N, C-alpha and C positions, 0 to 999 in steps of 0.2 A: 326579518328579522334573524341574527346571526347568536348566539350563544355556546360561551363555553367554564370547562369547569375550570381551575389553574391553582395552582397550588406556590404560594409565595413565602417566600424565607425573608424575613424583613424585612417584607417592603417590594424587594426582586423576582422575578416572575424563575422560577426554575423549574416546573413540568409541566405539559398539559394533560390533563388525565380525558376532557371530553370534547366532542360540538356540534352542535347540533342544530336546524332553524326551527324545532322545534322547542317550546316551550315547554312544556305537559310532562312531556318524555325525557328533557335536559334536568328538568326539577325532582323529579321523581330518582333520578341517578344519584341528583348530590346528596337528598337526603339518602338512600340508603350506603351511600357511601361514610353522610356522617354518621348514623347510626351500627355500620361497622368499622371504624375508626379504632382496632384493640390495637398496643402492644402490649410487650414481656416487660424489654426495659426502652421504655423515650431517647431517645437519640439526646447529648447532651454537648458541651464543646467545654474542651480548657479553657477559665482563667485564670492567671495568679494560682495555677495547678489544683483550682480548684475544676467546681464541675457548673455547668455552668448551665441555663437549659437554652435553649432552640426554640426561636421566637415562628410557627411556621401557620400560617392561612389557610383556608382552603375555603376559594370563590368563584360564587355563578355572576357571569357577565354575560352580558347585552350589548351589543353594538346600539354605537352613537342612533337615535335616530331626533334631528335639531327640530321635526315638525312637534314635539310632547312638548317643546318646555320641559324647564324644571319641574317634578314632580320628588313629593317625600314616600322615602323606601327605607320602606325598617328592615331590620335583623329581624331570624328568628326569638331572638331575645324581647321584641319589642324599642331598640331603640333606634332612633333615628340614622340611617347614615350619612356622613355626612363626607363632604369633597368622594364625588361618587366617579369622580372620574380615574380613576386607577392608572390604566396609559392613554393616550391621548385616542379616539374614540373608543372606546371600553369603558363601562358605566359600570359598576356594582349593585346586582342585586340581591344579592344573600352573601353569610362569610362569616367560621367559622372557625379556633381556633383547631392544632389538627396536629397529632400526635407523632412521627417517623418515628419508623424500629433503628435505633441502633447497631449498628456492623459491628464487625471484628475483624482482625486481621488473624490467620490463621496458619501458620509457615506450611510450604509446599501445596496451600492453596490458591492458585489462581484470583478468586474471586473472595471477597470479604463473603464473613458468613453473619446472620443476626445469631440468637441466643437459639431461636426453633431449632436453626438448622442444625448446629452444635449438640442440640441435645437426642437431633433424629439422627445424624451424621457421625459423629464422633461417642456422646455415653452408650446410643444404647444399639447399636448394630452387634450388639454378642450379646453374653454373659461373661464377662469377663469381669474379671475383679478389680474397678481400680481405685487414682490413688488422684484428688484433686488438690491443689494448694495454691496459694498464691507465691510468687517470686517475686517484687517490685510490680513491676506492673502488668509484669507476663501471668495468664497463667498454665497451671502446668498438670500435664490429662497421665499419668501415667500406670498401665497395665501388670498383668503380671507376665509379661511375656515381655515388658524391658520396651513397650512399645512407647513415644513420650510424643503429645500433642505439645507444643509449644501458640502460645494465644496470644497475640498481642494488643494489648489496649491503649487507650489515651492513655492513664497514669493511672497508681493503683488506687485512688478509689476506687475510677473503674475497673479495675481489677478486682475490687471484693463486695461490685455492683453484681459485677457478672457470677462471682462465687456465689453467691449466698443468693442471687435467684437461680442458679442450677440446682443446687443442695435444697432446696423451697422446695421444686419440680417432685424430684426425687422423695422428698419425705412425703410430698403429700399424695406419689401413686405407688409406694411405699418401697419404691426399689434400694436393693437391701448393699446390691453387692458392690458400691459406690459410697466413698467415704470421705468427705468432704476433712480438712484439717489448715482450716484458715489463709491465714497470713503465717507463712514458712518462719522457723526460726535462724539464727546463726549460724548454727551448728547446721541447718540442715538444711540450707542454702552451699554453705561448702560442699557436702556431697553434692548438690544440683545440679552447682555450677559447670563441673566438668560432662556430665553428661550432656548441657545444654547445650553446651559448646562444640560436643561430637556431632549432636542430632543438624544444627543451625549452620554448624560452624562458621557460626561468628563471633566475633575479639571480645574478650573478656571485658574489657570495656563497654559495649557494647549491650552487653548482658547485664553493665552493673546501672546503666540506664534507666531512672524512676518515672521517664514520660516517652512519648514515641517526639515531641520539640526537645531538639537542641540547648546547647545556650544563647543559640544564632537563630533558636527559628523557626528550625528548618525541619521538616521531619527524615524520619527513614525505613 
């Protein structure tokens, strides 16, 4: 028999985590993954300008053995798993909801960054005082040396979610050299727009966007 641990997004396979021929080993691996599945900011999607949860499931699968016939299998909550054949030749042994960490586009960075990476690589590398605020769907981090980081979020709701999470982390760890100002005022925005344009080279229209989706539903 063969066994696999696979992540599904709305019923579609998106990542193979592990495969094995040993049921005990793969079951232990599955249980450990479920136990350690903690995230800071769960991934969400934009739906009608609001944030909508994304449905991920982690599944433990076994290769189909026609000699076994139909057997009753229950998940870890005791519920009978029906329609076990998630894809041809593979049957579900166990399934759980799975949390995926949100990632953010940081200007100048090739790869998207998680909240923890932003904390470690942008907020905390030095003790230079910093100011953090939201400009529409962009989180702006400035230090006293006029260095600016621009983090683009899906929309202004997500920008606020990132801002508040970073603020909570700094508060919990008693980090006092970082000031959080929340949503920027119109007056503050007028001062920040030229700075953002200078750092990024973006047009004013692009800076004024409130979402990564344009009116045609495209991303930038």
